[in-house]
C-alpha positions in Angstrom: 42.1 -78.3 -47.2 41.3 -79.9 -43.9 44.9 -80.6 -42.8 47.4 -77.9 -43.6 51.0 -77.7 -42.4 50.0 -75.3 -39.6 47.6 -77.8 -38.2 50.1 -80.6 -38.5 52.7 -78.5 -36.6 50.2 -77.8 -33.9 49.4 -81.5 -33.5 53.1 -82.4 -33.4 53.8 -79.6 -30.9 51.1 -80.7 -28.6 51.6 -84.5 -28.6 55.2 -84.9 -29.7 58.5 -83.8 -28.2 58.5 -80.7 -30.4 57.0 -79.2 -33.6 59.5 -81.2 -35.7 58.9 -84.5 -34.0 56.9 -86.2 -36.7 58.0 -89.8 -36.1 57.2 -90.5 -32.5 54.3 -92.9 -31.8 52.3 -90.3 -29.9 52.5 -87.7 -32.7 51.5 -90.3 -35.3 48.6 -91.5 -33.2 47.4 -88.0 -32.7 47.6 -87.3 -36.4 45.7 -90.5 -37.3 43.0 -89.6 -34.7 42.5 -86.2 -36.3 42.3 -87.8 -39.8 39.9 -90.5 -38.5 37.6 -87.8 -37.1 37.6 -85.9 -40.4 36.8 -89.0 -42.4 34.1 -90.1 -40.0 32.4 -86.7 -40.5 32.7 -87.1 -44.3 31.2 -90.6 -44.2 28.2 -89.3 -42.2 27.3 -87.1 -45.1 28.4 -89.4 -48.0 27.4 -92.9 -46.8 28.1 -94.5 -50.2 31.7 -93.4 -50.5 33.2 -96.8 -50.2 36.7 -95.7 -51.0 36.8 -93.4 -48.1 35.3 -96.1 -45.9 38.1 -98.4 -46.8 40.7 -95.7 -46.1 39.1 -95.1 -42.7 39.3 -98.8 -41.9 43.0 -98.9 -42.9 43.7 -95.8 -40.8 42.0 -97.2 -37.7 44.1 -100.4 -38.2 47.3 -98.3 -38.4 46.4 -96.4 -35.2 45.6 -99.7 -33.5 49.0 -101.1 -34.4 50.8 -98.0 -33.1 48.8 -98.1 -29.9 49.6 -101.8 -29.4 53.3 -101.1 -30.0 53.3 -98.2 -27.5 51.5 -100.4 -24.9 54.1 -103.1 -25.2 57.0 -100.7 -25.0 55.9 -98.1 -22.4 52.6 -98.4 -20.6 52.9 -94.9 -19.1 53.2 -93.3 -22.5 50.3 -95.4 -23.8 48.1 -94.3 -20.9 49.0 -90.7 -21.3 48.2 -90.6 -25.1 44.9 -92.5 -24.6 43.9 -90.1 -21.9 44.9 -87.0 -23.8 43.0 -88.1 -27.0 40.0 -89.6 -25.1 40.2 -92.9 -27.0 39.0 -95.4 -24.4 35.8 -94.6 -22.5 
């Protein structure tokens, strides 16, 4: 499995307030980014997998919504997570 509980804990530890902080916007954005990267690699090999393509599109939309929320609430936290994940070039 590509995403086990140890990997989730590592993501939440690095980007959240602690390893049990699963609900903060930063930790959710980081988790979505990891999943988006995984699905992108899958679609490079399986270009006709339309179900995964739709899931990827929905996931990108969820991440975009969380980023917009964070940008409106606290611009410094938004800038920090974008820089840490390397989302904007």
